[in-house]
N, C-alpha and C positions, 0 to 999 in steps of 0.2 A: 629652601632658599634657592632661587634660580635667577641669575642676571640681576641681582640686587633687589628683587621683588619677592616678598613672602606672600605666596598665593593665599594661604589660609588666613593671614591677617587682612589681606585685601578683601576677601570674601566676607570676613567678619565685620569689616567696616563699610561694606557696600550698602547701597540704598535699599529701601523697603521693596521696591519693585523687583530688583535683581534677586534679592533673597527669596521673594515669593515665587519667582520663576524657577529658581533652583530647587525650591521645596517641591513644586509641582513635578519637576523632572525626576526628582528622587522618588516620589510616590509612584510615578508612572513606571520607572525602572523596576522598583520592588514588585509592583503588580505584574509587570511583564515576566519577570523571572519566576514569580509564583505560578503563573499560568503555564509557563514552559515546563517547570518541574512536574506539575500535576498532569499536564497533557502527555508528557513523555512517558510517565508511568502508566497512564491509562491506555495509550496506544500500544505500548509494549505488552501490557496485560491482554489486550484484545487480540493481538497477533499470536501470542502464545496459546491463548484459549482456542482460537480458530484452528490453529495447527493441530491441537489435540483432538478437537471435535471432528475435524475433517478426517483424521485417521480412523476414528470410531465409525464415522459414516461410511467410509470405504470398506471397512472390515466387517460390516454387518449387512445382511440382505433383508432383514425384517424391519419394516417401518416402526412397528411397536417397540422393538428392542432399542432402536436408535432413539426413540422418544424418551425412553426411560433414562438413557444416558444424557439426553439433551437437557433434562431438568436440572442436572448437576453442573452444567457449564453456562452459568448465567452471564459470564463476562464475554462469551463468544457471540459475535454478531451473526455468525452462521447458525448457531443454536437458536437464536431469536427468530430468524427467518424460518428455520425448520419447524419450530413450535407453532408459528402462525400458519404455515402451510398444513401441518398435521391437524390443527384445530379445525381448519376449514374442511379438510378431507373428512374428518369425523362428522361434522355438521351435515355435509352432503350425504354421507353414508346413513346417518340416523334419519334424515328426511326420506330417503328412498326406502329404508326399512319400515318406517312408519306408514308410508303410503301403500306399501305392498305391491308396488308396480315397478317392473323392470329391475335392473341391476346397476351397480355403480359403473360397470364397464359400458353398458348401454348409454348411461348418462353422459359419460365423457366422450363416447362416440358421437352423440348427437350435439353436445354443447361445447366440446373441446375443453381445454384446460384453463380457460380465462379466469374462472373463480380462484383456482389455485395460484395463478400468476398474480392476480390482484392481492391475494393474502401475502404472498412472498414480497410483493412490492411494498406493502404496509410495513412489514418487518424491516425491509431495506431502508425505508424512509425513517423509521424509528431509530434504527442503528445510526444513520447519518446525522440525525438531529442530536443524538448524544455525542457523537464524535466531533461535530462542528461546534459544540458549545465552547464559548470563550475564545475560539481561534480567531474570530473576527476582531476581538479586542486587541490582539497583537497587531493586526493590520492598522487599526485606528491609532495605536501608540506609535507605530512605525511611521505613519504619515503625518501625525500632528506634532510630535515632540520636536522635530527639527524647526518647525515654525515657532513653537513656544520659545525654544532656545534663541532663535533669530530675533524674536521680539525683545528678549532680555538683552541681547547684544546691542540692538538699535537703541534701546532705552539707555543703556549704560554709556554708549558713545555720545548720545545727546547730553547726558549729564556731564560727561567729561568736557565736551566743547562748551557747554554752558559755563562751567568753571573757568575754562580758558578765556572766555570773553570778558570775565570779570577781573582779569589781570593775572599776573604770574604765568607768562606765556612760555615757560620752558617745557621741554619734553618730559622732564621729571614730574612736572605738575599734573600732566594728563595721562602719564603712563599707567598709574594704578587704575584709573577709571576705564581705560581701554582694555587693560588686562582682565578686570572683572567682567567686562562686557563680553570678551571673547570666551571666557570660561563658560558662559551661558550657552554659547553655540556648541562648544565641545561637549557639555553635559547633554544637550539635546541630541547630538549625534550618538553619544554613548548609550542613550536610552533607545534610540530608533534602530540602530544597526542590528543588534541581537533580535529585536522584535520582528523585523522584516525577514531576517534569515530563518528564524524558527517558524514564522508564518508560512513561508514557502516550503520548508522541510515538512511541517505537519500536513500541509495540503497534499504533498507528494505521498506521504504515508497513508492518508485517508483515501487518496485516489487508488493506491495499490490494494487496500483492503476492499474498496468498492468493486474493483475488478475481480477479486477473488469471490466476493459475494454474488456477483452476476453469474460467474461460472458455476457457483454452488447452486443457484436457483435452477439452472439447466440440469444439473446432476440430480436434483431433487425430483424434478418433473420426469426425468428418465427413469428414476427408481419407481415412482408411482405408476408410470406406464408399464414397466416390466411386471410390477405386482398385479396389475389389472389383467395382463395377458396370461399370467400364471393362473389366476382365478378363472379366467375364461376356459383355459384348457382343463 
């Protein structure tokens, strides 16, 4: 009870349109928080897995040894990139061995590391596709729900003034209708604000992970180049 108005009773007695709008906003809010919790756990798991795999990568000098460890870190986006690069490196090596011409060092001297860079990029894109899943839904909820709430408010005010035009022109007569209308706007903002905040937060998290993956791709190429030089010597 607040100011002589029972909000719950007002909402219970509100019109079909306002109830439908509030139902939509509740569904949107539940969906938003479900995505937030799932994405929070997912990005936290990826960050922890990347940190562990990167330590393994830095502590080993053999690509084959790192690959054995990489197969056990499926949550790591760096591990995914490493596996894509390692598979491409193996394909190139097998092709050279099968042809019996030249060496892998000669191949990279003549053609550069474009093939490995492309394979690392496919791993980068696959990781981003997974991380970006459902994040855009938060943006949609954040941008749409205020307008849905505003629609409910406008409709409620129209109903209130329609009742006022039929007589009983006291403020007590229209106060419940205006109150239920404004609740729709409040519900729209309550659904939108967390969705927008977490959309920006997750985008920042993904951008940070992307920066780490880009650095890792350079480290991988450096490791391959060092391995080739050792083989040459």
